[in-house]
C-alpha positions, 0 to 999 in steps of 0.5 A, a space after each residue: 505503489 504495487 501489477 501497477 504499470 498498467 494503472 494510472 500514474 497517480 494510482 502507481 505513485 500512491 502505491 509506492 508511497 503508501 506501501 512503505 509505511 511498514 516500519 521497524 522499531 529500534 527502541 523499546 516504545 510499545 506501540 500496543 498501549 491504549 484502548 477504547 472508553 467504551 467496551 460495547 460498540 459497533 459503527 459503520 465508518 464511510 471512506 473516500 477512495 482517493 487513488 486507492 487510499 481509504 480515507 476516513 474522517 476522525 475527530 480529535 479535540 472536537 475538530 474533524 481531520 481526514 486520516 488514511 485507514 491503514 492496517 500496514 501501519 503505526 497510527 501516525 499524525 503529521 507535524 502541524 496536528 502535532 503543533 495543534 494539539 500538543 500531545 505528551 511525547 514518549 521519546 523517539 524511535 529509530 524507523 526503517 522505511 520500506 526503502 531501507 532508509 532510516 530516521 528517528 522520529 517522535 512518538 507521542 500519546 494520543 489521548 482522544 481519537 474519535 471514530 464515529 461514537 468510539 473514542 480510542 485513548 493513549 494510543 502510541 502515535 508517531 509524528 512525521 513531517 509533511 511530505 507530498 503525498 500527505 500534501 496531495 491527499 490532504 490529510 493530517 494522519 494515519 489510522 494504523 493497527 496498534 489503534 485497532 488490536 482490540 477491535 474486528 474490522 470489516 471492509 465493504 468496498 460495495 458501499 465504501 464502508 468500514 465497520 468497527 466492532 468490539 466483537 464479530 457477532 456484531 457483524 454480519 459474518 455467516 462465513 467461517 474463518 478461512 485461517 488464523 491472523 498473526 499479528 507483529 510487534 505493532 499489531 499488523 496483520 498477516 494472513 496466508 495465501 497459497 501461491 499454487 500449492 505453497 502457503 506463504 505469509 503476507 501482511 494485509 496492508 490496506 494502505 497499499 493501493 495495489 494488489 501483491 508483492 513479494 519479498 527477496 526473503 521469500 523469492 528463493 525459496 518459492 522459485 525452488 518450489 515453483 510457485 511462480 515464473 519469472 517473466 522479467 528481471 531488471 535493476 532500478 527503483 520504482 518505490 518511495 519510502 517515508 524517507 525518500 526514493 529507494 535505492 536501485 537494486 535488482 527487481 524481478 517481474 513474477 506470474 503466478 497462475 493461481 492464488 488462493 485465499 479461502 474459497 477464492 481462486 484468483 488466476 493469472 496474477 502478476 507481482 514484483 519481487 522487491 526489498 521489504 515485506 511481502 503484502 497484499 494490498 487494498 485491491 484485494 477488497 475488490 474481489 470480496 469482503 474481508 473481515 479481520 478479527 484482531 481479538 480472536 485472530 481470525 480471518 474471515 473473506 467472502 469472495 464475490 466470485 469464486 474464480 477471478 481472472 485478474 490478468 493485467 496488461 504490464 507496461 515495459 517500464 515503471 516510472 518513478 517520481 524523483 526531484 519532482 519529476 516523472 523518470 524512468 524507474 525500471 526498464 523491463 524489456 531490454 529490447 527497447 532502444 534509447 532508454 535509460 534508468 533516470 531518463 525524465 519523461 516530458 510527455 506521454 503520447 503527446 500530453 506534455 508534463 511540463 510545469 506540473 507540480 507533483 501533486 498534478 503529476 500524482 493525480 493526472 491519469 497516465 498509461 491507461 490499461 485500454 491501449 498496448 502502446 504509448 509513446 514517451 517523449 524523453 529527456 536524456 542526461 545530456 539534454 537531448 530529447 527524443 521519442 520512445 514507444 513502450 507497450 503493454 501485454 498481458 501474461 496468461 498461462 
């Protein structure tokens, strides 16, 4: 997941997977439980940026594990780690992923999660089965906002570091807050952005490798207020949730001349409107230092530049992964002949994908942003194979 089409396919797939951590709870298990053993703390937590995922090291029962740092999620562990540490089970929750699919998952009480020298205790945690993205990233779980809700979190991409403190005064924050931080029922943080002249609420989702996306719920209202221009409409799916590939549905590609966050103005923004929660992802961190004060519910953003042009070429198709194969998920340009949703992509610019595993497809760079044309070798449902040319074009005012 998630804006994505000009990135590498690995980046695209990560976006599609990680953007779907925002979940709904159908049973009354309060995720906002637990605390830290310390009341006074400030740590510097280095992270690895792997295809857009911010991966940190945590310690559980004296053993190191790799977790994604995801503000758009509840804390999670995989089934392997659950079997290893045998935590207390609170019950089950019915979970809706961002693709709209549902299942019931175990919720456990994780007694000790150590980040550097902070010990987080008794944190409600969802148990998820192993999946492709977990295996590819070699992770054991997710640090979510329900764990972070009593702390101050600061992201600094210049040194690949996340700071976690008990109070804002412990961090080097000289700027004034730019707004109020709203927390939902699982403490996921929402901030206000201005699309043109209209303020709109977006989830900040550090588990989403992309920049920004809009929801259907906001689409009609903001369209009437001329906050964006629809540059393409189509039908299809290019996202995957926790429980599988999203259903095909209408999708829109949008252009926003300017987007404002505090003192930062971002020009030539493109996004997609689709099912789910409006969110802004980890790409935001490339443009400034973001501080989320969960305790006092305040947001700080220190931009690296006051005006940022983020125009990007957009490909005329969006791929997705289905049944372990790279396929056409959305066609944005109806003038392309001989191409259908679901067509398998056998090769890109002559580089074959045949025989590659999911992780190999996920990790290989594809559709680089330095070119404006690519040749796809396509396999149709009837078994026929032919080539299709796709193009990328930047949208500006």
